[in-house]
N, C-alpha and C positions, 0 to 999 in steps of 0.2 A: 404477518407483517403487513402494514398498510400499503396499499398500492399508490403509486405516484399518480396524482391527478392529471388527467389528460385535457390540457387546455385547448386542444384542437378539435375536441369532439363536437360534432354538429348537434349532438343531443344535449349539450350543456353549454349554451351560449353565456349563461351567467358566469361560469367558471372562466371562460375565455375573457370576458369583460373584467373580471376580478384580476386575473393575471396581468392584463394590459394596464389596469390602474396601478398595480404594484410596480410594474416595470417602467411604464412611461411617466406616470404622474409622481410616483414616489422615488423613482430612480434606483430601484433595487435590481441588482444583478442576481436573478433567481437561479439557484442550483436545483431545487426540487420543491414540490408542493405535495403534501400528503394529508389525508383526512386526519384531523386531530381529535374530533369527538363528534357525536351526533346526539340530538335530543328529540323531544316530542314535537317541537315546532318546525317551522320551515327554515330556521337558521342553520347555517353550516359553518364549520370551523376547519381551517387548514393550517398545518404547521409549515411555515415557509422558511426554508434554508436559503440564505443569500450570502454574498461575499463577506458581509460584516457580522453575521451571526444568525439567530433564529427569531422568529416572531410568529404571532397567530393572526391570520386574516379571517375576519368574519364576513360572511355573505348573508345579508338579511334582505330578501327581496321586498322592495317597498310596497308591493301590492298586498303582502300579508304580514309584514313586520315593520317595526319602526325603531330605528337606532337611537332616537332622541332620549327615551327613558333610560337606556343603558348609559349614555353619556352623563345624564343628570345624576343618576343614582351612584355611578362610579365616583363622581365628585363628592357627593354627600358621604359616602363610606370612607373615602380617603381622608376627608376632613375630620371624620370621627376617629381616625387612627386605625382603620381596618385595612388590611392588605388586599388590594384589588389590582388587576392588571392596568398599567399605565396605557393611556390611549396615545399611540404614536402618530397616527394619521387618521383622518376621517373624511368621508364623503357621504353625508347624511341623505342627500337627494337620491343617490344611487344605491344606498344601503351597504356601504363598505366601511369597515373599520380595520385598522392595523393595531394590534394589541401586543403588549409585553407578554412574553411566554413565561408562565409561572411554573413550568416543568411538566413532566409526563405522568406524575403519580398523584392521584386523588387520595383522600382519606379512605375511600372505599377500597383502593388498591392495597393499602398498607395496614388497615386496622386489624388488630388481633386482640385476644384476651389479655396479652401481656402489655400492649401499649395503649389500649383503649382509654384507660383512666387519664393518662397524660395528654393524649390527643384531644379528648373531649374537654378536658380542663382548659386547654388553649382555645378551643372553639367556644366554650362558654364565656371566657373573658373577652373574646372578640365580639361576641353577640352583645354583651353588656355595654361595651364601648359604643356600639352602633345604637343601642336603645337609649343610652344616656344623651345622645346627640339629638333626640327626637324633638320635632317642633310641629305643631298643627299647621295645616294648610300649605304644606310643602309637597307632600305626596298625596295621591288620590286616597280618599277615605275607604277603608275596608268596611263599608256601611252595610245596612240591612239588605239593600238591593243587591249588592255584589255577593254577599254571603248566601242569599237566597238563590241567585242565579247559579252559583256553584252547586248548591245542594240539588237543584232541579236536574243536574246532569245525571244524578243517580236513578231516578225513576225513568227519565226519558231515554237514557242510553244504556244503562246497565240492566234495569228490570225489564223494560219493554223491548229494547233492541237486542241486547246480548242474550237475555234469558227467554225472550219471546213471549212474555206475559202481556195480558191485557188488563191493566188496572181499572177497577171500577171508580166511579166518582167518589164512593165512600172510602175506598182505599186511598185515593189521592188526598181526600180531606183529612183522613187519619194521619197520613204521612206529613201533610203540611203542618198539622198541629205539633208534631215532633220537630219539624224544621224551625218553627217559630220558637220553640224552647231552646234549641241549639243556638239560634241567632241571639236570643235574649241573653244567654250565658256569655256569648262572645262580646256583645256590646256593653255588658256590665263590668267589663274588666278595664284596667288602665290601658290607654291607647298609646302605642309607640310605633316607631318604624318597624316594619315587618318585611323580611326578605321574601317570604312565601315558599321558598324551596331550600331552606337552610338544612341541607342533608349531606352525608358524607360524599356523595358523588359530586357535589358542587363546592367542596372544600379541597384545596390543593395542599399537598405536602411540600410546600415551598418553604424557604427559610427566611424569616421565622414563620412557622405555620400558625394559623391556616391562611392561605390565599383564598379569596372568596370569588366565586363565579356565578353566572346565571341570575343576576340580581335585578334584571330590567323590569320585572313585574312588581317591584316593591310598592308597598302601600302603608297607610297609617292605620294600625288596627290593634287587635288584642295582644297583650303582653305575653300570653302563654303560647302563642301560635308557633313561633320559630323554635322554641326549645322543645315543644312537643314533636315538631317535625324532625328535629335532629335525631331523636331516639326511636321514632316509629317510621323507619325508612322503608323505601320500596325494595331495597336490595339486601338488607341485613337486619336480623332481629336479635334483640337482647333479652335476657331474663328480666322479669318484672322487678326483682330486687335490685338489679344493677341500674335499671332505669330510675327507680325511686331514689337511689343514692345520688345519681347524677342530677336529677331534678332538685334534690335537697341542696346540693352544692351550688347549683345556679341560684336557687331561691335565696340562700344565705348571702352569696356575693352580690346579687342584684340588689337586695335590700340594703346592704351596707354601702353599696355604690350609689344609692339614690334613685333606683328604679322602684316605682311604687307597686310592689307586689303585696299580696295579702299578708297580714301580720302573722297568721298561722300557716304552717306548711300544709296541713291537711286541706285547708281551703284552696291553696294554690294547686296542690295535686289534683283536687277535684276539677278546678278550672282547666287544667291540662287535659284531663280525661274527656271532658265535654267538648273542648276545642278539638281534641284529636278525633272524636267521632265525626264532627263536621268535615274534617279533612279526609278521613277514611272514606266517607260516602262520596265526597267530591272526586277523590282519586279513582274509585271504582267507576264512576261515570266517565271520567276522562279517559281511562284505559279502554273502556268500551267504545268511546267515540273515536279514539285513535285507531282502533282496530277496524271498526265498521265504516268510518268516513274516510280515514287517511290510509287504510291498507297496511297498517303496521301491527301485526298480530302479537308480537312478542310482549307488548306491555300487558295485555290481558292475562298473560300467563302468570303475572304476579298478583292477580286478584286474591288467591287464597291467603296470602300474607296479610292483606288488609281485612279479610273476613276474620282471621285469627285475632287481629288487633281489636276488632269489634267485640269478639268474645271476651278478651281480656278486660275491655272497658266495662262490659256488663258485669263481670265478676267483681271488679273493683268498685263499681257504682251501681248497686242493684236497681236504682231508679231507671237505669237505661235498659234493663233486661227485657221489658216488653218490646222495645224497638228491635233489639237484636234477635229475639225469638221470631218476630214476624218476618224479618229478613230471611232467616233460615226456613221458615214456612214457605215463603215465596220461592226460594231456591228448590225446595222439595217439590212444589207444584211444577216447576220447570224441569224436573227430573235430574237435578244436580245433587241430590242426596243432602245429608246434613253435615 
């Protein structure tokens, strides 16, 4: 059971300030505040029970977080017909938001083999609505520079920091050539609005599902990104044949709905695999950075899942096999086994 937040703690002045903002500025008669969720950033969420109901309070310290993209993207998604929490109150300068509570259960909490088809079908339809609303120059571009910065997290934080390797200049040049290929595949696709973390943990089992959360980092980028993210999650894995069936469902509906996906499913599936590899490498780097820089070790415990995704990608697209083999070789050098 979540513990009640202690607004009087001298160790947490932000929490005391948030509670004062809710009580004094918003006039809420607060009954309790409990942690609602945590993520890999410095944002925190609290479920606030007050005399008139419940809401979610976001604490986003301005020194490390910015609420403005959240507010902007929430409006874009709502206009596209996607269920997102309504913003009930905001103080952007102090980094406080009061949000509609979409419930206590995420897709991750309720997904099972029996309901996965129905729940993912609704998630696919919501994603297509979001993509159909896409316009250039509204969100930041998921351009080559950003894709490359993400990929560099892999050698800098996973290979060198987490595994303790010292990459040679030749190693880095070889890896950079692969990064260039991954980026070229991404930029060669149709560009649409991209959530960047469209996964079961960020989809709420609200009515009607899904409610969408954690969208503040949205960009304008490759059409295959979000759908690849949905089925290659950090917390739950699915058989390859199930993933292919869901990708085919998305591909068919997206094409009929006016989203410019490749005319052949095989080409779209290939795009998803290459895009997935970019994300898998980025996530391994992020997990290592969160562990070594931010002191949150639990994320790196999920690294084996993403290494398995890389193996699946190499099996499906043999062209990727040399990259994945080399990653296993580096892990072997670090004493991690194969």
